[in-house]
C-alpha positions in Angstrom: 85.3 -163.9 -117.8 85.6 -164.7 -121.3 87.2 -161.3 -121.8 89.7 -162.1 -119.0 90.5 -165.4 -120.8 90.9 -163.6 -124.3 93.3 -161.1 -122.6 95.5 -163.9 -121.3 95.5 -165.5 -124.5 97.0 -162.4 -125.9 99.8 -162.0 -123.7 100.8 -165.7 -123.9 100.8 -165.5 -127.8 102.8 -162.7 -127.8 105.1 -163.4 -124.9 105.5 -167.0 -123.9 106.5 -168.2 -120.6 109.8 -169.2 -120.4 110.7 -172.8 -119.9 113.3 -174.3 -117.3 116.6 -173.8 -118.5 118.3 -177.0 -120.0 121.4 -178.5 -118.9 123.2 -177.9 -122.1 122.8 -174.9 -124.3 120.5 -175.5 -127.4 120.6 -173.5 -130.5 117.5 -171.2 -131.4 115.6 -173.0 -134.2 112.5 -170.8 -134.0 110.8 -167.5 -132.8 107.5 -166.4 -131.7 105.5 -164.8 -134.7 105.7 -161.1 -134.3 104.0 -158.7 -136.9 103.0 -155.0 -136.4 99.3 -156.5 -135.9 100.4 -158.7 -133.3 102.6 -155.9 -131.7 99.6 -153.7 -131.6 97.2 -156.7 -130.4 99.7 -157.2 -127.4 100.8 -153.6 -126.6 97.7 -151.4 -127.1 94.5 -154.0 -127.2 95.8 -156.5 -124.3 96.1 -153.6 -122.0 93.2 -151.8 -122.8 91.0 -155.0 -122.4 92.8 -155.2 -118.9 91.6 -151.7 -117.9 87.9 -152.3 -119.4 87.9 -155.5 -117.3 88.8 -153.7 -114.0 86.3 -151.0 -114.6 83.6 -153.7 -115.0 84.4 -155.1 -111.6 84.7 -151.5 -109.8 81.5 -150.5 -111.4 79.7 -154.1 -110.4 80.9 -153.0 -106.9 78.6 -150.1 -106.8 75.5 -152.0 -106.6 76.2 -153.7 -103.4 77.8 -150.5 -102.1 74.4 -148.6 -102.8 72.5 -151.4 -101.3 74.7 -151.0 -98.2 74.2 -147.7 -97.9 70.4 -147.9 -97.9 70.4 -150.4 -95.3 72.8 -148.0 -93.1 71.1 -144.5 -93.9 67.5 -145.5 -94.4 66.7 -148.3 -92.3 69.3 -148.1 -89.6 69.3 -144.1 -89.7 73.0 -144.4 -88.9 74.9 -141.6 -89.6 78.4 -142.6 -89.1 77.9 -145.8 -90.9 76.4 -144.0 -94.0 79.3 -141.7 -94.0 81.7 -144.8 -94.3 79.5 -146.3 -97.1 79.8 -143.0 -99.0 83.4 -142.9 -98.6 83.4 -146.5 -100.1 81.4 -145.1 -103.0 83.9 -142.1 -103.5 86.6 -144.5 -103.5 85.7 -145.7 -106.7 85.9 -142.6 -108.6 89.9 -142.4 -108.6 90.5 -145.8 -110.3 87.7 -145.9 -112.8 88.8 -142.5 -113.7 92.4 -143.5 -114.3 91.0 -146.6 -116.0 89.2 -144.6 -118.4 92.3 -142.1 -119.1 94.3 -145.2 -119.9 92.0 -146.9 -122.1 91.5 -143.4 -123.6 95.3 -142.9 -124.3 95.6 -146.5 -125.7 92.8 -146.1 -128.2 93.7 -142.6 -129.4 95.6 -143.6 -132.4 93.7 -144.9 -135.5 95.0 -148.3 -136.6 95.4 -148.8 -140.3 94.4 -152.5 -139.8 90.4 -152.9 -140.0 90.4 -155.6 -137.7 92.3 -153.8 -135.1 90.2 -150.8 -136.1 87.2 -152.8 -135.4 88.4 -153.9 -132.1 89.2 -150.1 -131.2 85.6 -149.2 -131.8 84.1 -151.8 -129.9 86.1 -151.0 -126.7 85.6 -147.3 -127.1 81.7 -148.2 -127.3 82.1 -150.3 -124.0 84.4 -147.1 -122.3 81.3 -144.9 -123.4 79.1 -146.7 -121.2 81.5 -146.9 -118.5 82.0 -143.0 -118.5 78.2 -142.8 -118.0 78.2 -145.0 -115.0 81.3 -143.0 -113.6 79.1 -139.8 -114.2 76.3 -141.6 -111.9 78.8 -142.4 -109.2 80.7 -139.4 -109.2 77.5 -137.0 -109.8 75.9 -138.8 -106.4 78.9 -138.2 -104.4 79.1 -134.8 -105.6 75.5 -134.0 -104.8 75.5 -135.8 -101.4 78.6 -133.4 -100.5 77.0 -130.4 -101.9 73.6 -131.3 -99.8 75.8 -132.0 -96.6 77.2 -128.4 -96.7 74.1 -126.8 -97.8 72.1 -128.2 -94.5 75.2 -127.8 -92.1 75.0 -123.7 -93.1 78.1 -121.5 -93.8 81.4 -121.7 -91.7 81.3 -119.8 -88.6 84.0 -117.3 -89.7 81.8 -116.4 -93.0 80.0 -114.0 -90.8 82.9 -112.0 -89.6 83.9 -111.8 -93.4 80.6 -110.0 -94.5 79.8 -108.2 -91.2 76.7 -110.2 -90.6 75.9 -112.2 -87.2 75.5 -116.1 -88.6 71.7 -117.4 -88.5 72.2 -120.7 -86.7 68.3 -121.2 -86.7 67.9 -120.5 -90.6 69.6 -123.6 -91.6 69.6 -126.1 -89.1 71.8 -129.4 -89.2 70.7 -132.9 -90.3 68.0 -134.3 -88.3 69.0 -137.7 -87.5 65.5 -138.8 -87.2 65.7 -138.8 -90.9 68.2 -140.5 -93.0 70.9 -138.3 -93.2 72.4 -139.3 -96.3 68.9 -139.3 -98.2 68.3 -135.9 -96.7 71.3 -134.3 -98.0 70.7 -135.9 -101.6 67.5 -134.1 -101.6 68.7 -131.1 -99.9 71.5 -130.1 -102.7 70.9 -127.5 -105.3 68.4 -124.4 -105.3 64.8 -125.2 -104.0 62.5 -126.1 -106.7 59.0 -128.1 -107.2 60.9 -131.4 -106.3 60.5 -130.3 -102.4 56.3 -131.0 -103.3 57.2 -134.3 -104.7 57.4 -137.3 -102.2 60.0 -139.0 -104.2 62.3 -136.3 -103.1 61.3 -135.8 -99.5 63.4 -138.0 -96.9 60.4 -138.4 -94.7 58.8 -140.6 -97.0 61.9 -143.2 -97.4 61.6 -146.3 -95.6 61.4 -150.2 -96.2 59.3 -149.8 -99.1 61.1 -147.0 -100.7 64.9 -146.7 -101.6 66.0 -143.2 -102.8 69.1 -144.8 -104.2 67.6 -147.6 -106.4 67.2 -145.4 -109.7 71.1 -144.8 -109.4 71.7 -148.7 -109.3 69.0 -149.2 -112.0 70.7 -146.4 -114.3 74.3 -148.2 -113.9 72.8 -151.4 -114.6 70.9 -150.3 -117.8 74.5 -148.8 -119.0 76.3 -152.1 -118.3 73.8 -154.0 -120.2 74.0 -151.6 -123.2 77.8 -152.3 -123.1 77.6 -156.1 -123.2 76.9 -156.3 -126.9 79.9 -154.3 -127.8 82.0 -156.1 -125.1 81.0 -159.6 -126.7 81.7 -158.3 -130.3 85.2 -157.3 -129.2 85.9 -160.6 -127.5 85.0 -162.4 -130.6 87.0 -160.2 -132.5 90.1 -160.7 -130.3 89.5 -164.5 -130.1 90.0 -164.4 -133.9 93.0 -162.3 -133.8 94.7 -164.3 -131.3 94.6 -167.3 -133.6 96.5 -164.9 -136.1 99.4 -164.3 -133.6 99.7 -167.8 -132.5 103.1 -169.2 -133.0 
């Protein structure tokens, strides 16, 4: 929340809200302080902070989304609800990626002022962690979708294309006695030794085994690693706001 307060401080300092119009015109006797430093703070650093904050909220929302997926998929064994939960996680990818792209563009240039450069470096460090979290979420969704396709087998019309009859018994569909999302996740990719590891066996998941928890843990670790850079950036912006106060 302190980051949001600083963002508002930057915006107000650069563009104060207009006061109600007086009954009689008054002469302008002063103006808001405007320098290249303050302009960059308002037009570059401020929007970058807003995008970083938005990603903080989006990434944080993945934790309860994974928790809901575990409840619906592993405990309830509901394929319909698991699909909805996966759609919610997938819906996070586009806005997070859009914010990442925006911050990358805003911070692409290298400012001459060392204070602005320090802010840029800290924000880029936070962004790097957010990119890692995006990779976890998007990688999970892509892996889940791949596993679903593999378990479902090739489309029927492929048999006609390659001149062979489709063997439906060789690739059975998901068994709803097992958690469908977890089964898809473990089925993705080429067969390997992981099939002998109980951690990658959908039959072993249950009330004491959450297969999605390692993903949540990884995202939490990335968010924790970004906190130091985010706090440092907040302090730098707080100091800069004082310089741009009217």
